[in-house]
VMD Tcl script that draws the C-alpha trace (Angstrom):
set ca {
  {0.25 -0.01 -0.34}
  {1.19 3.80 -0.87}
  {2.66 5.00 2.23}
  {1.38 8.59 0.10}
  {-2.70 7.81 0.32}
  {-3.81 10.11 2.75}
  {-1.20 12.48 1.57}
  {-2.73 12.51 -2.03}
  {-5.71 12.45 -0.67}
  {-5.28 15.93 0.78}
  {-3.62 17.33 -2.41}
  {-6.57 16.66 -4.02}
  {-8.51 18.96 -2.10}
  {-7.61 21.92 -4.07}
  {-5.58 22.87 -6.87}
  {-3.67 25.57 -4.96}
  {-1.98 24.68 -1.42}
  {-1.52 27.82 0.02}
  {1.93 27.84 1.71}
  {1.92 30.57 4.51}
  {4.53 32.41 6.88}
  {2.83 33.34 9.89}
  {4.41 36.41 11.93}
  {1.78 36.91 14.48}
  {-0.69 33.68 15.71}
  {-3.37 36.72 15.83}
  {-3.46 36.29 12.20}
  {-3.70 32.58 12.02}
  {-7.16 31.72 12.35}
  {-8.80 34.26 9.83}
  {-6.41 33.62 7.57}
  {-7.13 30.11 7.31}
  {-11.24 31.27 7.29}
  {-10.73 33.33 4.52}
  {-8.72 30.86 2.75}
  {-10.98 27.88 3.53}
  {-14.25 30.12 2.46}
  {-12.69 30.71 -0.53}
  {-11.98 27.02 -1.57}
  {-8.21 25.91 -0.29}
  {-8.97 24.19 2.66}
  {-5.15 22.23 2.44}
  {-3.02 25.14 4.29}
  {0.76 24.56 3.84}
  {1.99 27.02 7.28}
  {5.96 26.71 7.16}
  {7.82 25.97 10.39}
  {10.30 29.44 9.52}
  {8.49 32.42 12.75}
  {8.44 31.49 16.12}
  {4.72 31.51 16.00}
  {4.32 28.66 13.14}
  {3.42 26.26 16.08}
  {0.86 28.67 17.64}
  {-0.43 29.21 13.81}
  {-0.86 25.90 13.81}
  {-2.95 25.02 16.60}
  {-4.96 28.71 16.05}
  {-5.98 27.18 12.35}
  {-6.19 23.69 13.46}
  {-10.01 24.44 15.21}
  {-10.28 26.15 11.78}
  {-13.75 24.30 10.32}
  {-13.53 22.58 7.15}
  {-9.56 23.12 7.09}
  {-6.27 20.49 6.78}
  {-3.66 22.07 8.55}
  {0.07 20.76 7.76}
  {2.75 22.17 9.03}
  {6.02 23.12 5.83}
  {9.77 23.44 6.17}
  {9.93 20.00 8.34}
  {14.00 18.97 8.38}
  {14.07 16.81 11.26}
  {12.56 14.34 13.61}
  {11.94 17.38 16.44}
  {10.31 19.16 13.55}
  {7.96 16.52 13.37}
  {6.97 15.88 16.89}
  {6.28 19.38 17.24}
  {4.40 19.58 14.13}
  {1.95 16.68 15.32}
  {1.71 17.89 18.76}
  {0.62 21.40 17.48}
  {-2.24 19.71 15.58}
  {-0.95 19.69 12.11}
  {-2.71 16.71 9.89}
  {-0.08 16.52 7.19}
  {3.79 17.27 6.81}
  {6.05 18.85 4.02}
  {9.30 18.62 3.83}
  {11.64 20.80 1.04}
  {13.75 17.04 0.45}
  {13.43 14.06 2.43}
  {16.08 11.89 4.60}
  {15.80 8.84 6.15}
  {14.94 10.04 10.07}
  {12.29 12.37 8.72}
  {10.85 9.50 7.07}
  {10.71 7.32 10.06}
  {9.64 10.07 12.27}
  {6.44 11.04 10.53}
  {5.83 7.36 9.83}
  {6.39 6.76 13.97}
  {3.85 9.55 14.81}
  {1.33 9.08 12.00}
  {1.68 11.77 10.38}
  {1.08 11.84 6.97}
  {4.24 13.16 4.52}
  {4.76 15.58 1.31}
  {8.43 14.63 0.97}
  {10.38 16.63 -1.71}
  {12.35 15.56 -4.89}
  {13.93 17.91 -7.77}
  {15.66 14.86 -9.53}
  {14.86 11.64 -11.14}
  {16.94 9.44 -8.36}
  {15.07 11.50 -5.45}
  {12.05 10.67 -6.88}
  {13.26 7.20 -7.37}
  {14.44 6.16 -3.71}
  {11.11 7.86 -2.48}
  {8.80 5.51 -4.75}
  {10.97 2.36 -3.23}
  {10.00 3.79 0.28}
  {6.64 3.71 -0.66}
  {5.46 7.37 -1.58}
  {4.37 8.04 -4.98}
  {3.04 11.49 -3.91}
  {5.80 13.67 -3.92}
  {7.22 17.89 -3.36}
  {9.03 18.83 -6.80}
  {10.94 21.57 -5.12}
  {12.10 24.22 -6.13}
  {9.83 23.70 -8.70}
  {11.05 27.02 -11.20}
  {14.99 26.88 -10.32}
  {14.57 22.85 -11.48}
  {13.42 23.56 -14.46}
  {9.92 24.25 -13.93}
  {7.14 22.74 -15.86}
  {8.68 21.00 -18.77}
  {11.51 19.27 -16.16}
  {8.42 18.29 -14.47}
  {6.94 16.84 -17.51}
  {10.06 14.80 -18.48}
  {10.55 13.46 -15.17}
  {7.15 11.99 -15.25}
  {7.29 10.27 -18.76}
  {9.67 7.86 -17.50}
  {7.95 7.53 -14.12}
  {4.23 8.07 -14.18}
  {3.24 6.16 -10.87}
  {5.18 9.56 -9.15}
  {2.49 12.31 -9.05}
  {3.84 15.49 -7.87}
  {2.68 19.00 -6.27}
  {5.18 21.49 -7.85}
  {6.37 24.58 -5.23}
  {8.63 27.48 -5.57}
  {8.06 30.13 -7.81}
  {4.48 28.83 -8.50}
  {2.62 31.94 -9.62}
  {-0.77 32.55 -11.17}
  {1.16 33.20 -14.38}
  {2.84 29.61 -14.63}
  {-0.02 27.70 -12.38}
  {-1.71 26.36 -15.32}
  {1.45 24.98 -16.78}
  {1.68 22.73 -14.10}
  {-1.87 21.84 -13.08}
  {-2.43 20.75 -16.98}
  {0.47 17.80 -16.51}
  {-1.19 14.61 -16.24}
  {1.38 13.89 -13.09}
  {0.58 17.11 -11.08}
  {-2.23 17.38 -8.51}
  {-1.86 20.47 -7.35}
  {0.41 22.99 -6.85}
  {2.07 25.44 -3.96}
  {1.72 28.60 -4.04}
  {2.19 31.52 -1.24}
  {0.68 34.77 -3.47}
  {-2.80 33.87 -2.41}
  {-1.90 35.58 1.11}
  {0.13 38.35 0.31}
  {2.92 39.65 3.56}
  {0.92 43.04 3.04}
  {-2.67 41.80 3.08}
  {-2.12 39.39 5.90}
  {-0.46 42.72 7.99}
  {-3.23 44.84 7.21}
  {-5.95 41.78 7.56}
  {-7.41 42.43 4.72}
  {-8.94 39.21 4.76}
  {-12.00 39.76 2.01}
  {-9.19 39.84 -0.29}
  {-7.12 37.12 0.59}
  {-10.35 35.00 -0.06}
  {-11.19 36.50 -3.51}
  {-7.34 35.52 -4.61}
  {-7.98 32.16 -2.93}
  {-10.96 31.64 -5.14}
  {-9.55 32.63 -8.15}
  {-7.16 30.00 -7.14}
  {-9.46 27.43 -6.16}
  {-10.40 27.44 -9.97}
  {-7.12 27.37 -11.91}
  {-7.50 23.82 -12.51}
  {-11.19 24.44 -14.28}
}
mol new
graphics top color blue
foreach p $ca { graphics top sphere $p radius 0.5 }
foreach p [lrange $ca 0 end-1] q [lrange $ca 1 end] { graphics top cylinder $p $q radius 0.2 }
display resetview
């Protein structure tokens, strides 16, 4: 059985997974509510700020949302994310220790790969839903299409440089389930509390696969 089954289900909820950097926990719940209302229920909160774990705790209470922790690098990150209420984890790459920690904690993992060898190594371990990162710097949609040709059993969530202008290029590929993007929650909108504006961006993003 694929170890990616739950991760794949989460990735299939919407064409875009917002990649969120939360500096102030007070912004976490209204931000999540706006994104979920706009049709983007799967949310990735990156563990890059001191507020990140508390933001995951707050967002986990939002009805209809599925909150995950991004930038998982160490087993300690995994345990802290799970304890905070994260329902899935995302990593820029993958190590044996990280994978073992996610499996021990029962945290569905979206591990990162940028090359065919990395993707094949993860497939060997039972993972067939991967993050393609950094997407644009690794050659963008043409590179992902080329990697996918000999590895049709692997699906991807490209992240890194994905924007409204190129998202459809990725989403049109047969091996792409969704894409990760930060543009649906611009820093200025979050800081000013423009939740209606963020909901509008989310609604637009939710239609990108149409």
